[in-house]
C-alpha positions, 0 to 999 in steps of 0.5 A, a space after each residue: 499499500 502507497 506509504 509515502 515517506 512511512 516510517 523509513 528506519 523504524 524499530 519494533 521490538 517493542 511494540 507489544 507495550 502498545 496493547 491493553 483492551 480486554 479480549 474481542 470477537 471476531 471473525 476470519 477471512 483467509 485467500 487460499 492462494 493454491 484454490 483462490 478460495 474464501 474461507 471464515 472462522 471465528 475466532 478472539 484477539 486483542 487489539 492496543 488502544 492505540 497504534 503505533 504507527 501511522 502511513 499515509 492511509 492507514 493507522 498500524 496497531 498491534 494485535 493479540 490472535 488467541 487463536 494462536 500458540 503463546 510466542 505466534 500470536 504477536 500480530 500487526 492490525 490495520 486501519 484504514 484513515 479514510 472513514 467511507 472505506 467499506 470490507 471491499 477495500 480490505 479484501 482487496 489488501 489480501 489481494 494483493 499481498 497473494 499477489 505480491 507473494 506469488 511473484 515473489 515466489 517465482 522470484 526465489 525460483 530464479 535462485 537470487 542470491 538472497 532470497 524475499 519473503 511476502 508476508 500474506 495478511 487476513 481481514 478481521 471483522 470486529 463484532 463488537 466493534 462499528 467503523 468509523 463512519 457508523 455503517 456496520 462493522 470495523 475491518 482491519 487487515 492483519 498479519 504477523 508483527 515483523 520484529 526488529 528493524 523495519 526498512 523503508 525501500 522505495 514507495 509508490 512514486 520513484 523514492 528511493 531510499 539512502 539505505 539502497 539496496 540490490 534485491 529490493 528494486 531488482 525485486 521490483 524491476 523483475 515483476 514487471 518483466 515477467 508480469 509482460 509489463 501489464 504490472 509493477 511491484 514496489 513500495 517495498 518494505 519490510 525487516 531484512 527480505 520479508 516485505 509487507 505492505 506492498 504496491 502494485 501498479 497496473 498498466 492497464 486500469 489506474 486503481 486497480 490495486 488500489 488509492 495507491 495503483 497509480 497506472 503506469 504513471 507509477 509504474 514510469 515513476 519507477 524507472 526513472 529511478 531505478 539503477 539496474 544492478 547485478 542481480 538485474 544482470 543475472 535475470 536478465 532483466 533489460 536495461 530499461 529506462 522510461 523511454 524503453 517502456 512500450 504496450 504490455 502487449 510488446 514486453 516480452 519476458 526473457 527470463 529463464 523459468 528456472 535458474 542456476 544454484 544459489 553458489 554459481 549464482 554468487 558466482 556469476 556475479 562476482 564474475 561479472 565486477 562485484 568483489 562480494 555481492 554487488 559491491 563493485 569499483 563504482 557500485 556501493 550497493 549490498 545484495 
């Protein structure tokens, strides 16, 4: 989800201190990527009384999922700032996470130097809390809580952080190419290479993936600031500037379906002038 400038680097180790509300009943709606089906279950949660972070579009609360065993109950619950947003906003966000995760799985099948993951999100409906606009029950998105140093590597309109790394941006470039130019995953952020809150731009229709979908304009902005790395080269991604963008139907994906082992990938990167994992005389980025 688009979050321009939100929490570029945040230590999230102590967010549990924000929790204090009593347990309350909810309905979980979960999406199965393998079957494309939704399922529901009832449960109990405890929600933090105040958000511990906020982005451009959402407030983020600490939440305990009491249906899970101790040690795995910590979650982040996300509430839209737009009072008129209905349940469809939250279900669409889950589908966007699922699409980004499927592309992350495809990225990993190419045996990159560093594997990545995208957290899956679920929708919860509070049985006893009303929506901010008073219309129906309150909905939120919930995902596992990421502990550690949270970093934001890009946003949905060309921003690149000072803490520049190769893997997050190569993943975005990869999503555009492997989709035949039909979409691009950006707004890459998370702890290490476990990402959350991605945004997808659709080349065919703006806002297909929510308010943060800037369409072809967002894709153009990504390529305005993107510099291809040794990982892009390893994945055989085209060195594509803004002037090189073409209609989605004209993009030909040349990314092989299988790649060498991780060990061979590292050797290949080094052979292409990287002294160590993407570090060269003119390239001081880390993988």
